[in-house]
C-alpha positions as CSV (number, residue, x, y, z in Angstrom):
1,X,0.0,0.0,-0.3
2,X,2.5,2.3,0.5
3,X,4.6,1.7,-2.2
4,X,1.3,2.4,-4.4
5,X,1.0,5.9,-2.9
6,X,4.1,6.5,-3.2
7,X,3.7,5.5,-7.3
8,X,1.0,8.0,-7.0
9,X,1.8,10.5,-5.8
10,X,3.3,11.8,-8.7
11,X,-0.4,11.6,-10.6
12,X,-1.2,13.5,-7.4
13,X,0.9,15.9,-7.5
14,X,0.8,16.7,-10.9
15,X,0.7,20.6,-12.4
16,X,-1.0,20.9,-15.7
17,X,1.8,24.4,-17.1
18,X,-0.7,27.0,-18.1
19,X,1.1,27.4,-21.7
20,X,0.5,24.1,-22.2
21,X,-3.3,24.4,-21.7
22,X,-3.9,27.9,-23.6
23,X,-2.3,25.8,-26.7
24,X,-5.1,23.1,-26.3
25,X,-7.5,25.9,-25.7
26,X,-6.7,27.7,-28.8
27,X,-6.3,24.6,-31.3
28,X,-10.0,23.9,-29.7
29,X,-11.6,26.9,-30.0
30,X,-14.8,27.3,-32.2
31,X,-14.1,31.5,-32.5
32,X,-9.7,31.1,-33.8
33,X,-10.8,28.0,-35.6
34,X,-13.5,30.3,-36.9
35,X,-11.2,33.1,-37.6
36,X,-8.4,31.1,-38.8
37,X,-10.5,29.4,-42.0
38,X,-11.3,33.5,-43.1
39,X,-8.0,34.5,-43.1
40,X,-7.1,31.1,-45.2
41,X,-10.6,31.8,-47.5
42,X,-9.2,35.3,-47.6
43,X,-5.5,34.0,-49.0
44,X,-7.1,31.8,-51.8
45,X,-9.3,34.9,-52.5
46,X,-5.9,36.7,-53.8
47,X,-5.2,34.2,-56.2
48,X,-9.3,33.8,-57.7
49,X,-9.5,37.8,-57.5
50,X,-6.5,38.9,-58.5
51,X,-6.4,37.7,-62.5
52,X,-7.3,38.9,-65.7
53,X,-11.3,38.1,-66.3
54,X,-11.9,35.2,-68.8
55,X,-11.6,35.3,-72.3
56,X,-15.4,34.6,-74.4
57,X,-15.5,33.3,-77.2
58,X,-18.3,34.4,-80.0
59,X,-19.3,31.7,-82.1
60,X,-21.8,32.6,-84.9
61,X,-23.3,33.3,-88.4
62,X,-25.1,35.5,-90.1
63,X,-27.1,36.9,-93.1
64,X,-29.2,34.1,-92.6
65,X,-32.7,34.3,-94.4
66,X,-35.5,33.5,-92.9
67,X,-37.3,31.6,-95.6
68,X,-36.9,28.3,-97.7
69,X,-33.2,29.2,-98.1
70,X,-32.4,28.9,-94.6
71,X,-30.0,26.2,-95.0
72,X,-28.8,27.1,-98.0
73,X,-25.1,29.1,-97.8
74,X,-24.6,30.0,-101.0
75,X,-27.3,31.9,-102.4
76,X,-25.8,35.1,-100.2
77,X,-22.9,36.3,-100.6
78,X,-22.5,38.1,-97.2
79,X,-23.2,35.1,-95.9
80,X,-20.5,34.1,-93.5
81,X,-19.4,31.9,-90.2
82,X,-17.0,33.0,-87.3
83,X,-15.4,32.6,-84.2
84,X,-13.9,35.2,-82.1
85,X,-12.0,35.8,-79.2
86,X,-12.5,38.5,-76.5
87,X,-10.0,40.0,-73.7
88,X,-10.8,42.9,-71.1
89,X,-7.6,44.2,-69.7
90,X,-6.9,46.3,-66.5
91,X,-5.4,49.3,-67.2
92,X,-3.4,51.6,-65.3
93,X,-2.4,49.5,-62.7
94,X,-5.9,48.5,-61.0
95,X,-5.7,44.9,-61.4
96,X,-2.1,45.8,-58.9
97,X,-4.4,47.9,-56.7
98,X,-7.0,45.2,-55.8
99,X,-4.7,42.9,-54.9
100,X,-2.7,45.7,-52.4
101,X,-6.7,46.0,-51.4
102,X,-7.2,42.0,-51.2
103,X,-3.7,41.4,-49.2
104,X,-4.5,44.5,-46.8
105,X,-7.9,42.8,-46.2
106,X,-6.2,39.8,-45.2
107,X,-3.4,41.6,-43.3
108,X,-6.8,42.5,-41.3
109,X,-8.0,39.1,-40.5
110,X,-4.9,38.0,-39.8
111,X,-4.9,40.6,-37.3
112,X,-8.0,39.9,-35.8
113,X,-7.0,36.1,-35.2
114,X,-3.3,37.1,-33.1
115,X,-6.6,40.0,-31.0
116,X,-8.7,37.6,-30.5
117,X,-5.6,35.0,-29.4
118,X,-4.5,37.3,-27.3
119,X,-7.6,37.5,-25.7
120,X,-8.4,34.8,-25.3
121,X,-5.0,34.4,-23.2
122,X,-5.9,37.6,-21.4
123,X,-9.8,35.8,-20.1
124,X,-9.0,32.2,-19.4
125,X,-5.6,33.6,-17.3
126,X,-7.9,35.7,-15.8
127,X,-10.1,33.1,-15.0
128,X,-7.3,30.9,-13.5
129,X,-6.7,33.8,-11.1
130,X,-9.8,34.4,-9.9
131,X,-11.1,30.4,-9.4
132,X,-7.6,30.2,-6.9
133,X,-9.2,33.0,-5.6
134,X,-12.4,32.9,-4.7
135,X,-10.8,29.2,-3.1
136,X,-8.6,31.1,-1.6
137,X,-11.8,32.6,0.2
138,X,-13.9,30.1,0.6
139,X,-11.7,28.2,3.0
140,X,-10.8,31.5,5.1
141,X,-14.9,31.6,5.4
142,X,-15.0,28.2,6.9
143,X,-12.4,28.4,9.3
144,X,-13.6,31.9,9.9
145,X,-17.4,30.3,10.5
146,X,-15.4,26.9,12.2
147,X,-13.7,29.8,14.8
148,X,-17.4,31.3,15.3
149,X,-18.7,28.0,16.3
150,X,-16.0,26.9,18.8
151,X,-16.7,30.3,21.1
152,X,-20.6,30.0,20.2
153,X,-19.7,26.1,21.8
154,X,-18.0,27.8,24.6
155,X,-19.9,30.6,25.7
156,X,-23.3,28.0,25.5
157,X,-21.6,25.7,28.4
158,X,-19.9,28.6,30.1
159,X,-22.0,32.0,30.7
160,X,-25.6,32.4,33.0
161,X,-28.4,32.1,31.0
162,X,-29.0,35.7,29.8
163,X,-25.9,36.2,28.6
164,X,-25.4,32.8,26.6
165,X,-28.7,33.7,24.8
166,X,-27.9,37.5,24.0
167,X,-24.3,36.0,22.8
168,X,-25.7,33.1,20.9
169,X,-28.1,35.2,18.8
170,X,-25.4,37.9,17.6
171,X,-22.7,34.7,16.8
172,X,-25.3,32.9,15.4
173,X,-26.0,36.1,12.5
174,X,-22.8,36.3,12.1
175,X,-22.4,32.6,11.0
176,X,-25.1,32.8,9.4
177,X,-24.1,35.7,7.0
178,X,-20.6,33.2,7.0
179,X,-23.2,30.6,5.5
180,X,-24.6,33.1,2.9
181,X,-21.3,34.0,1.7
182,X,-20.1,30.6,1.3
183,X,-22.7,29.5,-0.7
184,X,-22.2,32.3,-3.1
185,X,-18.6,31.8,-3.2
186,X,-19.2,28.2,-4.0
187,X,-21.3,29.2,-6.6
188,X,-19.2,32.2,-8.0
189,X,-16.6,29.1,-8.0
190,X,-18.8,26.6,-10.0
191,X,-20.2,29.5,-13.1
192,X,-16.2,30.5,-13.4
193,X,-15.4,26.8,-14.0
194,X,-18.0,26.7,-16.1
195,X,-16.6,29.5,-18.2
196,X,-13.5,28.2,-18.3
197,X,-15.2,24.8,-19.5
198,X,-16.4,27.2,-22.1
199,X,-13.4,29.1,-23.1
200,X,-10.5,27.0,-22.9
201,X,-13.0,23.3,-24.2
202,X,-11.3,21.3,-21.1
203,X,-11.8,20.7,-17.7
204,X,-10.5,22.7,-14.9
205,X,-7.9,21.3,-12.9
206,X,-4.6,21.7,-11.6
207,X,-3.5,24.6,-13.2
208,X,-0.4,26.8,-12.9
209,X,-1.0,30.3,-13.0
210,X,0.1,32.6,-16.1
211,X,3.0,34.2,-16.0
212,X,3.5,37.3,-18.1
213,X,6.4,40.6,-17.8
214,X,5.2,43.0,-16.1
215,X,7.6,45.5,-17.5
216,X,5.1,47.3,-19.8
217,X,5.5,49.5,-21.7
218,X,2.8,52.6,-23.5
219,X,4.9,52.2,-27.2
220,X,3.9,48.9,-26.9
221,X,0.0,50.1,-27.8
222,X,0.7,50.8,-31.4
223,X,1.8,47.9,-32.5
224,X,-1.0,45.9,-30.8
225,X,-3.2,44.0,-32.7
226,X,-6.2,45.8,-32.6
227,X,-3.9,49.5,-33.0
228,X,-3.0,47.5,-36.6
229,X,-6.5,47.0,-37.4
230,X,-7.5,50.0,-37.6
231,X,-4.5,51.3,-39.1
232,X,-4.9,48.9,-42.5
233,X,-8.4,49.9,-42.3
234,X,-7.6,53.8,-43.2
235,X,-4.7,52.1,-45.8
236,X,-7.5,50.1,-47.3
237,X,-9.8,53.2,-47.6
238,X,-7.1,55.1,-49.4
239,X,-5.9,51.8,-51.3
240,X,-9.8,52.4,-52.7
241,X,-9.9,56.0,-53.5
242,X,-6.7,56.1,-55.5
243,X,-8.5,52.6,-57.3
244,X,-11.7,54.2,-58.0
245,X,-9.3,57.7,-59.8
246,X,-7.8,55.4,-61.9
247,X,-11.3,53.7,-63.2
248,X,-11.8,57.0,-64.4
249,X,-9.4,55.3,-67.1
250,X,-11.3,52.7,-68.6
251,X,-10.2,49.4,-69.4
252,X,-9.9,48.3,-72.8
253,X,-11.7,44.9,-74.4
254,X,-9.5,43.5,-77.1
255,X,-12.1,41.3,-79.4
256,X,-10.6,39.3,-82.7
257,X,-12.8,36.8,-85.0
258,X,-12.0,34.6,-87.1
259,X,-14.8,34.6,-90.3
260,X,-15.3,32.5,-93.1
261,X,-17.5,33.0,-96.5
262,X,-18.2,29.9,-99.4
263,X,-16.4,30.7,-102.6
264,X,-14.5,33.6,-100.6
265,X,-11.3,33.9,-98.6
266,X,-11.2,33.6,-95.0
267,X,-10.6,36.7,-93.4
268,X,-10.1,38.0,-89.0
269,X,-11.9,40.5,-87.8
270,X,-10.3,43.1,-85.0
271,X,-12.1,45.9,-82.9
272,X,-11.7,47.2,-79.6
273,X,-13.6,48.7,-76.9
274,X,-14.2,50.7,-73.5
275,X,-16.8,52.6,-71.4
276,X,-17.0,56.1,-71.8
277,X,-16.7,57.7,-68.0
278,X,-19.0,60.6,-68.9
279,X,-21.8,60.4,-65.8
280,X,-19.8,61.1,-63.3
281,X,-20.5,57.7,-60.8
282,X,-16.1,57.0,-61.1
283,X,-16.0,60.9,-58.5
284,X,-18.2,60.3,-56.4
285,X,-17.1,57.1,-55.4
286,X,-13.5,58.5,-55.1
287,X,-15.6,61.0,-52.5
288,X,-17.2,58.4,-50.6
289,X,-13.8,56.5,-50.9
290,X,-12.3,59.6,-49.1
291,X,-14.9,60.2,-46.5
292,X,-14.3,57.2,-45.2
293,X,-10.6,57.4,-45.1
294,X,-11.2,60.8,-43.1
295,X,-13.0,58.7,-41.4
296,X,-11.4,55.9,-40.2
297,X,-8.4,58.1,-40.0
298,X,-10.4,60.4,-36.9
299,X,-11.3,55.9,-35.5
300,X,-7.5,55.8,-35.5
301,X,-6.7,58.9,-33.4
302,X,-9.5,58.0,-31.3
303,X,-8.5,54.4,-30.4
304,X,-5.0,55.3,-29.6
305,X,-6.2,57.8,-27.1
306,X,-8.5,56.1,-25.6
307,X,-6.1,53.1,-24.9
308,X,-3.3,55.5,-24.0
309,X,-5.3,56.4,-21.0
310,X,-6.8,53.0,-20.4
311,X,-2.6,52.4,-20.3
312,X,-2.3,54.7,-17.5
313,X,-5.3,54.4,-15.6
314,X,-4.3,50.4,-15.0
315,X,-0.3,51.4,-15.1
316,X,-1.8,53.7,-11.9
317,X,-3.6,50.6,-9.9
318,X,-1.1,48.5,-10.8
319,X,1.2,50.6,-8.9
320,X,-1.3,51.8,-5.7
321,X,-2.0,47.9,-5.2
322,X,1.2,47.2,-5.2
323,X,1.3,49.7,-2.5
324,X,-1.2,48.1,-0.5
325,X,-0.5,45.0,-0.5
326,X,2.7,46.0,0.9
327,X,0.6,48.0,3.5
328,X,-1.4,45.5,4.0
329,X,1.4,42.6,5.0
330,X,3.0,44.9,7.1
331,X,-0.1,45.5,9.1
332,X,-0.4,41.6,9.1
333,X,2.9,41.6,10.4
334,X,2.1,43.5,13.6
335,X,-1.1,41.5,14.0
336,X,0.8,38.5,13.9
337,X,2.9,39.5,16.8
338,X,0.4,41.1,19.1
339,X,-1.1,37.3,18.1
340,X,1.5,36.0,19.5
341,X,2.7,38.1,22.7
342,X,-1.2,38.1,24.0
343,X,-0.8,33.8,23.4
344,X,2.7,33.7,25.0
345,X,2.8,33.5,29.0
346,X,3.4,37.4,29.6
347,X,-0.1,37.8,28.8
348,X,-1.6,34.7,29.5
349,X,-5.1,35.9,30.8
350,X,-6.8,36.2,27.5
351,X,-9.7,35.1,26.9
352,X,-11.3,32.6,24.1
353,X,-13.0,35.4,22.8
354,X,-10.6,37.6,22.2
355,X,-8.0,35.1,20.5
356,X,-10.9,34.5,18.1
357,X,-11.5,37.7,17.7
358,X,-7.6,38.0,17.2
359,X,-7.1,35.0,14.4
360,X,-10.8,36.0,12.6
361,X,-9.7,39.5,12.2
362,X,-5.6,38.3,10.6
363,X,-7.9,36.4,8.5
364,X,-9.8,39.1,7.7
365,X,-6.5,40.8,6.5
366,X,-6.0,37.1,4.0
367,X,-9.4,37.6,2.4
368,X,-8.2,41.7,1.7
369,X,-4.7,40.8,1.0
370,X,-6.3,38.4,-1.9
371,X,-8.8,40.6,-3.2
372,X,-6.3,42.9,-3.8
373,X,-3.5,40.9,-5.5
374,X,-6.7,39.6,-7.8
375,X,-7.3,43.2,-8.7
376,X,-3.6,44.0,-9.3
377,X,-4.0,41.0,-11.6
378,X,-6.9,42.5,-13.7
379,X,-4.9,45.1,-14.2
380,X,-2.1,43.6,-15.5
381,X,-3.7,40.8,-18.0
382,X,-5.8,44.7,-19.0
383,X,-2.1,46.2,-19.8
384,X,-0.7,42.6,-21.2
385,X,-3.9,42.7,-24.0
386,X,-3.4,46.5,-25.0
387,X,0.0,46.3,-25.1
388,X,0.9,42.1,-26.4
389,X,2.1,42.2,-30.0
390,X,1.5,38.5,-30.4
391,X,1.2,35.3,-28.5
392,X,3.8,33.9,-30.5
């Protein structure tokens, strides 16, 4: 039996690395997979769209009399049969502009995919922190509740009936409140684990916390996928504006046909055609594209300002919470020393009530410390998301 326990110990102590877990989550995420398929489709669209239109083959006859001589091809000397081909050619670099626009579309989708990956990383990492924090707080709540039950039993056995009833009611009220808190925490933990399973496509088990670099710099804001997406959308409108301007210069269609007449020599025919841009539709489309580019540029500027504001807000919050955690650490240390003194032989007269009160006070400080730490991680993960360029 002892040998069996030793063999099972490594399995029981196994803890899944966060990066291993997130890799599986990214591979199974329906949102990530759907976005990846859109990226692939966009790449294929470049090969499908950035080519000349297919040539048109024409086959026909002319000068066919609508009478009894319909099938007599030698009656009219102008009767001919022909086969022809026509091809439209893009002019003034319009095909290159279309290719550039499609490549920008693909880049936008690729950045959207990376933004989705980073956001998923942030959400799952925060969920892990929240689950562990809630579980730790739940343990403390149960410990505080047990302490109050000990005190309740002590008073019921040790004091007069009137005092016992008064204290029992007060202690029962506190225990009742802690029971509610315990129930809510268990419910929250269950909900968080369900959300973890939904986002990661895995059951929650002993997962190590995410490790991220906490040296966040605001110069990373411009390189984040979300910022790049807006930058590329502005560029796409600019390309579209240029393309609409080029459309003033029509594409050219060249046609050639081989003609056959009975009793006459065969001959070739050539023709060219192009649209006349006389109704001003192209100018209107240019204005629409330019307006879109201006709007996209304004959105890009507003987005950067909001991200800078969000960066400094969370950066300031992280620094504030670090100081609060240090203060709590110091306060907790002093209370621990005080409790040790009161429990010593020098102050041996401490009552059970005072002892439990001190212990529960220390536990409350631990809860506050856990909440501060979670708030700090929440701000850090937000900074990570808005400054991270890529997961890879």
